[in-house]
Biopython code that builds the backbone (N, CA, C, O; Angstrom):
import numpy as np
from Bio.PDB.StructureBuilder import StructureBuilder

atoms = [
    (1, "MET", "N", (0.817, -1.332, 0.081)),
    (1, "MET", "CA", (0.002, -0.017, -0.100)),
    (1, "MET", "C", (0.839, 1.163, -0.048)),
    (1, "MET", "O", (0.487, 2.138, -0.711)),
    (2, "ARG", "N", (1.982, 1.220, 0.700)),
    (2, "ARG", "CA", (2.964, 2.505, 0.779)),
    (2, "ARG", "C", (3.478, 2.615, -0.659)),
    (2, "ARG", "O", (3.604, 3.765, -1.079)),
    (3, "VAL", "N", (3.785, 1.643, -1.457)),
    (3, "VAL", "CA", (4.272, 1.810, -2.779)),
    (3, "VAL", "C", (3.187, 2.556, -3.582)),
    (3, "VAL", "O", (3.554, 3.554, -4.203)),
    (4, "LYS", "N", (2.000, 2.216, -3.636)),
    (4, "LYS", "CA", (1.023, 2.696, -4.261)),
    (4, "LYS", "C", (0.897, 4.240, -4.005)),
    (4, "LYS", "O", (0.836, 5.032, -4.947)),
    (5, "LEU", "N", (0.861, 4.619, -2.743)),
    (5, "LEU", "CA", (0.757, 5.888, -2.299)),
    (5, "LEU", "C", (2.024, 6.832, -2.834)),
    (5, "LEU", "O", (1.867, 7.991, -3.218)),
    (6, "PHE", "N", (3.117, 6.242, -2.799)),
    (6, "PHE", "CA", (4.389, 6.914, -3.246)),
    (6, "PHE", "C", (4.301, 7.061, -4.826)),
    (6, "PHE", "O", (4.584, 8.146, -5.336)),
    (7, "TRP", "N", (3.964, 6.124, -5.500)),
    (7, "TRP", "CA", (3.654, 6.128, -7.038)),
    (7, "TRP", "C", (2.754, 7.185, -7.379)),
    (7, "TRP", "O", (3.032, 7.904, -8.338)),
    (8, "ASN", "N", (1.646, 7.384, -6.677)),
    (8, "ASN", "CA", (0.513, 8.299, -6.988)),
    (8, "ASN", "C", (1.106, 9.701, -6.725)),
    (8, "ASN", "O", (0.646, 10.626, -7.394)),
    (9, "LYS", "N", (2.003, 9.939, -5.892)),
    (9, "LYS", "CA", (2.646, 11.289, -5.678)),
    (9, "LYS", "C", (3.525, 11.863, -6.655)),
    (9, "LYS", "O", (3.801, 13.061, -6.592)),
    (10, "LEU", "N", (4.022, 11.071, -7.615)),
    (10, "LEU", "CA", (4.810, 11.344, -8.726)),
    (10, "LEU", "C", (4.012, 11.930, -9.844)),
    (10, "LEU", "O", (2.841, 11.630, -10.077)),
    (11, "HIS", "N", (4.765, 12.831, -10.554)),
    (11, "HIS", "CA", (4.138, 13.566, -11.847)),
    (11, "HIS", "C", (3.798, 12.597, -12.819)),
    (11, "HIS", "O", (4.516, 11.597, -12.836)),
    (12, "ILE", "N", (2.830, 12.663, -13.667)),
    (12, "ILE", "CA", (2.639, 11.789, -14.722)),
    (12, "ILE", "C", (3.590, 11.741, -15.634)),
    (12, "ILE", "O", (3.653, 10.696, -16.282)),
    (13, "LEU", "N", (4.459, 12.700, -15.901)),
    (13, "LEU", "CA", (5.451, 12.584, -16.783)),
    (13, "LEU", "C", (6.615, 11.688, -16.367)),
    (13, "LEU", "O", (7.276, 11.055, -17.190)),
    (14, "LEU", "N", (6.838, 11.665, -15.028)),
    (14, "LEU", "CA", (7.796, 10.808, -14.502)),
    (14, "LEU", "C", (7.441, 9.399, -14.558)),
    (14, "LEU", "O", (8.278, 8.542, -14.842)),
    (15, "ARG", "N", (6.103, 9.106, -14.269)),
    (15, "ARG", "CA", (5.630, 7.801, -14.250)),
    (15, "ARG", "C", (5.757, 7.283, -15.778)),
    (15, "ARG", "O", (6.187, 6.151, -15.999)),
    (16, "VAL", "N", (5.391, 8.096, -16.759)),
    (16, "VAL", "CA", (5.436, 7.701, -18.197)),
    (16, "VAL", "C", (6.900, 7.258, -18.415)),
    (16, "VAL", "O", (7.212, 6.166, -18.890)),
    (17, "GLY", "N", (7.765, 8.214, -18.021)),
    (17, "GLY", "CA", (9.261, 8.199, -18.393)),
    (17, "GLY", "C", (9.815, 6.952, -17.710)),
    (17, "GLY", "O", (10.617, 6.281, -18.360)),
    (18, "LEU", "N", (9.490, 6.565, -16.490)),
    (18, "LEU", "CA", (9.851, 5.356, -15.985)),
    (18, "LEU", "C", (9.512, 4.140, -16.437)),
    (18, "LEU", "O", (10.257, 3.160, -16.433)),
    (19, "GLY", "N", (8.177, 4.186, -16.907)),
    (19, "GLY", "CA", (7.596, 3.043, -17.648)),
    (19, "GLY", "C", (8.152, 2.763, -18.930)),
    (19, "GLY", "O", (8.399, 1.603, -19.262)),
    (20, "LEU", "N", (8.408, 3.918, -19.810)),
    (20, "LEU", "CA", (9.052, 3.761, -20.961)),
    (20, "LEU", "C", (10.438, 3.210, -20.966)),
    (20, "LEU", "O", (10.881, 2.481, -21.854)),
    (21, "LEU", "N", (11.125, 3.629, -19.857)),
    (21, "LEU", "CA", (12.573, 3.167, -19.721)),
    (21, "LEU", "C", (12.438, 1.604, -19.381)),
    (21, "LEU", "O", (13.211, 0.813, -19.921)),
    (22, "PHE", "N", (11.570, 1.212, -18.591)),
    (22, "PHE", "CA", (11.602, -0.241, -18.216)),
    (22, "PHE", "C", (11.026, -1.060, -19.351)),
    (22, "PHE", "O", (11.538, -2.149, -19.610)),
    (23, "PHE", "N", (9.989, -0.604, -20.050)),
    (23, "PHE", "CA", (9.489, -1.611, -21.095)),
    (23, "PHE", "C", (10.283, -1.345, -22.266)),
    (23, "PHE", "O", (10.207, -2.236, -23.112)),
    (24, "GLY", "N", (11.076, -0.297, -22.573)),
    (24, "GLY", "CA", (11.979, -0.273, -23.612)),
    (24, "GLY", "C", (13.192, -0.991, -23.543)),
    (24, "GLY", "O", (13.733, -1.469, -24.540)),
    (25, "SER", "N", (13.695, -1.092, -22.239)),
    (25, "SER", "CA", (15.149, -1.770, -22.291)),
    (25, "SER", "C", (14.933, -3.188, -21.715)),
    (25, "SER", "O", (15.841, -4.000, -21.889)),
    (26, "THR", "N", (13.921, -3.534, -21.108)),
    (26, "THR", "CA", (13.789, -4.920, -20.573)),
    (26, "THR", "C", (14.030, -5.978, -21.692)),
    (26, "THR", "O", (14.847, -6.880, -21.508)),
    (27, "PRO", "N", (13.341, -5.876, -22.822)),
    (27, "PRO", "CA", (13.608, -6.887, -23.765)),
    (27, "PRO", "C", (15.021, -7.155, -24.283)),
    (27, "PRO", "O", (15.399, -8.286, -24.590)),
    (28, "LEU", "N", (15.777, -6.069, -24.366)),
    (28, "LEU", "CA", (17.343, -6.346, -24.665)),
    (28, "LEU", "C", (17.996, -6.857, -23.503)),
    (28, "LEU", "O", (18.882, -7.694, -23.677)),
    (29, "LEU", "N", (17.706, -6.493, -22.352)),
    (29, "LEU", "CA", (18.361, -6.980, -21.074)),
    (29, "LEU", "C", (18.003, -8.508, -21.075)),
    (29, "LEU", "O", (18.887, -9.343, -20.883)),
    (30, "ILE", "N", (16.877, -8.814, -21.262)),
    (30, "ILE", "CA", (16.638, -10.352, -21.176)),
    (30, "ILE", "C", (17.102, -11.113, -22.246)),
    (30, "ILE", "O", (17.287, -12.315, -22.053)),
    (31, "VAL", "N", (17.348, -10.567, -23.472)),
    (31, "VAL", "CA", (18.006, -11.442, -24.400)),
    (31, "VAL", "C", (19.564, -11.507, -24.280)),
    (31, "VAL", "O", (20.219, -12.457, -24.709)),
    (32, "ILE", "N", (20.087, -10.437, -23.672)),
    (32, "ILE", "CA", (21.595, -10.445, -23.319)),
    (32, "ILE", "C", (21.791, -11.525, -22.128)),
    (32, "ILE", "O", (22.755, -12.291, -22.124)),
    (33, "ALA", "N", (20.855, -11.526, -21.174)),
    (33, "ALA", "CA", (21.073, -12.450, -20.160)),
    (33, "ALA", "C", (20.854, -13.867, -20.516)),
    (33, "ALA", "O", (21.556, -14.741, -20.007)),
    (34, "LEU", "N", (19.917, -14.143, -21.365)),
    (34, "LEU", "CA", (19.630, -15.406, -21.835)),
    (34, "LEU", "C", (20.814, -15.996, -22.652)),
    (34, "LEU", "O", (21.218, -17.152, -22.526)),
    (35, "ASP", "N", (21.337, -15.043, -23.530)),
    (35, "ASP", "CA", (22.510, -15.401, -24.368)),
    (35, "ASP", "C", (23.754, -15.638, -23.553)),
    (35, "ASP", "O", (24.569, -16.494, -23.898)),
    (36, "ALA", "N", (23.918, -14.888, -22.470)),
    (36, "ALA", "CA", (25.074, -15.054, -21.624)),
    (36, "ALA", "C", (24.912, -16.460, -20.785)),
    (36, "ALA", "O", (25.891, -17.114, -20.425)),
    (37, "LEU", "N", (23.650, -16.813, -20.541)),
    (37, "LEU", "CA", (23.500, -18.180, -19.950)),
    (37, "LEU", "C", (23.371, -19.354, -20.898)),
    (37, "LEU", "O", (22.979, -20.473, -20.566)),
    (38, "SER", "N", (23.708, -19.015, -22.000)),
    (38, "SER", "CA", (23.519, -19.979, -23.068)),
    (38, "SER", "C", (22.304, -20.783, -23.186)),
    (38, "SER", "O", (22.339, -21.969, -23.515)),
    (39, "ILE", "N", (21.168, -20.107, -22.906)),
    (39, "ILE", "CA", (19.787, -20.724, -22.973)),
    (39, "ILE", "C", (19.363, -20.502, -24.386)),
    (39, "ILE", "O", (18.813, -21.412, -25.006)),
    (40, "ILE", "N", (19.595, -19.328, -24.932)),
    (40, "ILE", "CA", (19.275, -19.144, -26.315)),
    (40, "ILE", "C", (20.538, -18.675, -27.191)),
    (40, "ILE", "O", (21.515, -18.218, -26.597)),
    (41, "ASP", "N", (20.538, -18.765, -28.412)),
    (41, "ASP", "CA", (21.616, -18.213, -29.208)),
    (41, "ASP", "C", (20.919, -16.800, -29.878)),
    (41, "ASP", "O", (20.153, -16.811, -30.842)),
    (42, "ALA", "N", (21.247, -15.914, -29.338)),
    (42, "ALA", "CA", (20.638, -14.641, -29.642)),
    (42, "ALA", "C", (21.058, -14.069, -31.056)),
    (42, "ALA", "O", (20.273, -13.516, -31.827)),
    (43, "GLY", "N", (22.362, -14.271, -31.284)),
    (43, "GLY", "CA", (22.895, -13.948, -32.647)),
    (43, "GLY", "C", (22.995, -12.234, -32.594)),
    (43, "GLY", "O", (23.795, -11.510, -32.002)),
    (44, "ASN", "N", (21.906, -11.928, -33.418)),
    (44, "ASN", "CA", (21.932, -10.425, -33.724)),
    (44, "ASN", "C", (20.776, -9.868, -32.926)),
    (44, "ASN", "O", (19.644, -10.177, -33.299)),
    (45, "GLY", "N", (20.918, -9.103, -31.901)),
    (45, "GLY", "CA", (19.825, -8.449, -31.163)),
    (45, "GLY", "C", (19.562, -7.067, -31.753)),
    (45, "GLY", "O", (19.364, -6.134, -30.974)),
    (46, "LEU", "N", (19.545, -6.869, -33.050)),
    (46, "LEU", "CA", (19.307, -5.530, -33.590)),
    (46, "LEU", "C", (18.008, -4.927, -33.463)),
    (46, "LEU", "O", (17.878, -3.703, -33.464)),
    (47, "GLY", "N", (16.932, -5.810, -33.341)),
    (47, "GLY", "CA", (15.613, -5.246, -33.226)),
    (47, "GLY", "C", (15.382, -4.782, -31.759)),
    (47, "GLY", "O", (14.737, -3.772, -31.481)),
    (48, "PHE", "N", (15.952, -5.590, -30.860)),
    (48, "PHE", "CA", (15.763, -5.100, -29.451)),
    (48, "PHE", "C", (16.660, -3.885, -29.168)),
    (48, "PHE", "O", (16.313, -2.978, -28.411)),
    (49, "GLY", "N", (17.878, -3.919, -29.845)),
    (49, "GLY", "CA", (18.746, -2.635, -29.658)),
    (49, "GLY", "C", (18.121, -1.522, -30.241)),
    (49, "GLY", "O", (18.292, -0.460, -29.643)),
    (50, "LEU", "N", (17.378, -1.499, -31.352)),
    (50, "LEU", "CA", (16.726, -0.331, -31.904)),
    (50, "LEU", "C", (15.573, 0.085, -30.907)),
    (50, "LEU", "O", (15.429, 1.265, -30.585)),
    (51, "LEU", "N", (14.845, -0.810, -30.482)),
    (51, "LEU", "CA", (13.775, -0.530, -29.497)),
    (51, "LEU", "C", (14.367, 0.225, -28.200)),
    (51, "LEU", "O", (13.773, 1.189, -27.716)),
    (52, "THR", "N", (15.520, -0.251, -27.692)),
    (52, "THR", "CA", (16.020, 0.499, -26.559)),
    (52, "THR", "C", (16.498, 1.799, -27.017)),
    (52, "THR", "O", (16.273, 2.775, -26.300)),
    (53, "LEU", "N", (17.189, 1.956, -28.224)),
    (53, "LEU", "CA", (17.637, 3.125, -28.702)),
    (53, "LEU", "C", (16.442, 4.102, -28.835)),
    (53, "LEU", "O", (16.654, 5.234, -28.400)),
    (54, "LEU", "N", (15.393, 3.887, -29.290)),
    (54, "LEU", "CA", (14.266, 4.690, -29.675)),
    (54, "LEU", "C", (13.519, 5.117, -28.375)),
    (54, "LEU", "O", (12.917, 6.191, -28.364)),
    (55, "THR", "N", (13.539, 4.298, -27.269)),
    (55, "THR", "CA", (12.921, 4.496, -26.069)),
    (55, "THR", "C", (13.766, 5.073, -24.875)),
    (55, "THR", "O", (13.255, 5.516, -23.847)),
    (56, "PHE", "N", (15.103, 5.019, -25.121)),
    (56, "PHE", "CA", (15.946, 5.411, -24.035)),
    (56, "PHE", "C", (15.994, 6.966, -23.806)),
    (56, "PHE", "O", (15.674, 7.512, -22.750)),
    (57, "TYR", "N", (16.422, 7.581, -24.900)),
    (57, "TYR", "CA", (16.458, 9.142, -24.794)),
    (57, "TYR", "C", (15.254, 9.798, -24.558)),
    (57, "TYR", "O", (15.305, 10.786, -23.826)),
    (58, "PRO", "N", (14.070, 9.425, -25.069)),
    (58, "PRO", "CA", (12.773, 10.201, -24.768)),
    (58, "PRO", "C", (12.557, 9.809, -23.344)),
    (58, "PRO", "O", (12.221, 10.698, -22.562)),
    (59, "SER", "N", (12.700, 8.652, -22.933)),
    (59, "SER", "CA", (12.366, 8.479, -21.343)),
    (59, "SER", "C", (13.264, 9.143, -20.513)),
    (59, "SER", "O", (12.797, 9.556, -19.451)),
    (60, "LEU", "N", (14.619, 9.375, -20.776)),
    (60, "LEU", "CA", (15.405, 10.251, -20.015)),
    (60, "LEU", "C", (14.875, 11.727, -19.883)),
    (60, "LEU", "O", (14.898, 12.330, -18.810)),
    (61, "VAL", "N", (14.418, 12.238, -21.000)),
    (61, "VAL", "CA", (13.857, 13.576, -21.026)),
    (61, "VAL", "C", (12.604, 13.652, -20.185)),
    (61, "VAL", "O", (12.414, 14.636, -19.470)),
    (62, "LEU", "N", (11.784, 12.703, -20.237)),
    (62, "LEU", "CA", (10.586, 12.645, -19.479)),
    (62, "LEU", "C", (10.789, 12.456, -18.019)),
    (62, "LEU", "O", (10.060, 12.983, -17.178)),
    (63, "ILE", "N", (11.883, 11.625, -17.718)),
    (63, "ILE", "CA", (12.185, 11.526, -16.281)),
    (63, "ILE", "C", (12.662, 12.903, -15.642)),
    (63, "ILE", "O", (12.201, 13.371, -14.601)),
    (64, "VAL", "N", (13.618, 13.459, -16.396)),
    (64, "VAL", "CA", (14.091, 14.798, -15.972)),
    (64, "VAL", "C", (12.888, 15.754, -15.700)),
    (64, "VAL", "O", (12.672, 16.262, -14.600)),
    (65, "VAL", "N", (12.150, 15.943, -16.784)),
    (65, "VAL", "CA", (10.972, 16.835, -16.701)),
    (65, "VAL", "C", (10.097, 16.511, -15.556)),
    (65, "VAL", "O", (9.751, 17.348, -14.723)),
    (66, "GLY", "N", (9.744, 15.240, -15.543)),
    (66, "GLY", "CA", (8.875, 14.694, -14.316)),
    (66, "GLY", "C", (9.295, 14.984, -13.018)),
    (66, "GLY", "O", (8.524, 15.380, -12.144)),
    (67, "VAL", "N", (10.723, 14.767, -12.830)),
    (67, "VAL", "CA", (11.243, 15.064, -11.444)),
    (67, "VAL", "C", (11.288, 16.484, -11.100)),
    (67, "VAL", "O", (11.121, 16.877, -9.945)),
    (68, "VAL", "N", (11.545, 17.367, -12.233)),
    (68, "VAL", "CA", (11.401, 18.842, -11.814)),
    (68, "VAL", "C", (10.030, 19.153, -11.516)),
    (68, "VAL", "O", (9.789, 19.871, -10.545)),
    (69, "LEU", "N", (9.015, 18.660, -12.298)),
    (69, "LEU", "CA", (7.683, 19.064, -11.992)),
    (69, "LEU", "C", (7.097, 18.510, -10.678)),
    (69, "LEU", "O", (6.196, 19.038, -10.026)),
    (70, "THR", "N", (7.802, 17.264, -10.362)),
    (70, "THR", "CA", (7.284, 16.746, -9.040)),
    (70, "THR", "C", (7.936, 17.619, -7.777)),
    (70, "THR", "O", (7.374, 17.875, -6.712)),
    (71, "LEU", "N", (9.144, 17.965, -8.150)),
    (71, "LEU", "CA", (9.718, 18.838, -6.967)),
    (71, "LEU", "C", (9.003, 20.125, -6.876)),
    (71, "LEU", "O", (8.723, 20.622, -5.785)),
    (72, "VAL", "N", (8.690, 20.695, -8.050)),
    (72, "VAL", "CA", (8.010, 22.024, -7.954)),
    (72, "VAL", "C", (6.604, 21.766, -7.169)),
    (72, "VAL", "O", (6.251, 22.521, -6.263)),
    (73, "LYS", "N", (5.890, 20.735, -7.550)),
    (73, "LYS", "CA", (4.528, 20.461, -7.008)),
    (73, "LYS", "C", (4.724, 20.241, -5.491)),
    (73, "LYS", "O", (3.917, 20.752, -4.715)),
    (74, "ARG", "N", (5.783, 19.487, -5.024)),
    (74, "ARG", "CA", (5.994, 19.338, -3.654)),
    (74, "ARG", "C", (6.356, 20.649, -2.915)),
    (74, "ARG", "O", (5.932, 20.827, -1.773)),
    (75, "MET", "N", (7.077, 21.508, -3.491)),
    (75, "MET", "CA", (7.409, 22.836, -2.813)),
    (75, "MET", "C", (6.259, 23.722, -2.787)),
    (75, "MET", "O", (6.162, 24.469, -1.814)),
    (76, "LYS", "N", (5.394, 23.763, -3.672)),
    (76, "LYS", "CA", (4.134, 24.547, -3.606)),
    (76, "LYS", "C", (3.146, 24.037, -2.610)),
    (76, "LYS", "O", (2.368, 24.863, -2.131)),
    (77, "LYS", "N", (3.064, 22.721, -2.211)),
    (77, "LYS", "CA", (2.164, 22.173, -1.523)),
    (77, "LYS", "C", (2.363, 22.605, 0.023)),
    (77, "LYS", "O", (3.432, 22.357, 0.581)),
    (78, "PRO", "N", (1.386, 23.210, 0.652)),
    (78, "PRO", "CA", (1.488, 23.550, 2.087)),
    (78, "PRO", "C", (1.525, 22.415, 3.093)),
    (78, "PRO", "O", (0.787, 21.436, 2.986)),
    (79, "LYS", "N", (2.379, 22.569, 4.044)),
    (79, "LYS", "CA", (2.604, 21.488, 5.018)),
    (79, "LYS", "C", (1.526, 21.609, 6.037)),
    (79, "LYS", "O", (1.476, 20.818, 6.979)),
]
sb = StructureBuilder()
sb.init_structure("model")
sb.init_model(0)
sb.init_chain("A")
sb.init_seg("    ")
for serial, (resi, resn, name, xyz) in enumerate(atoms, 1):
    if name == "N":
        sb.init_residue(resn, " ", resi, " ")
    sb.init_atom(name, np.array(xyz, "f"), 0.0, 1.0, " ", f" {name:<3s}", serial, name[0])
structure = sb.get_structure()
């Protein structure tokens, strides 16, 4: 329950940026881990690399803007 309350206090752009970072990078990291464990022969991970490339930088921008907006919102909030 505490995690849900903390998640709801974050600005929507921060939440979207964190989600985009997670869902954009996770497939590549899973393929790399499975290839390192010799479970699959990944060969060429170009598709997953492009997905990571296309989602990484926009997610960083959204995270930075979301952090700033979250801090501004918390500073304006009366105690």
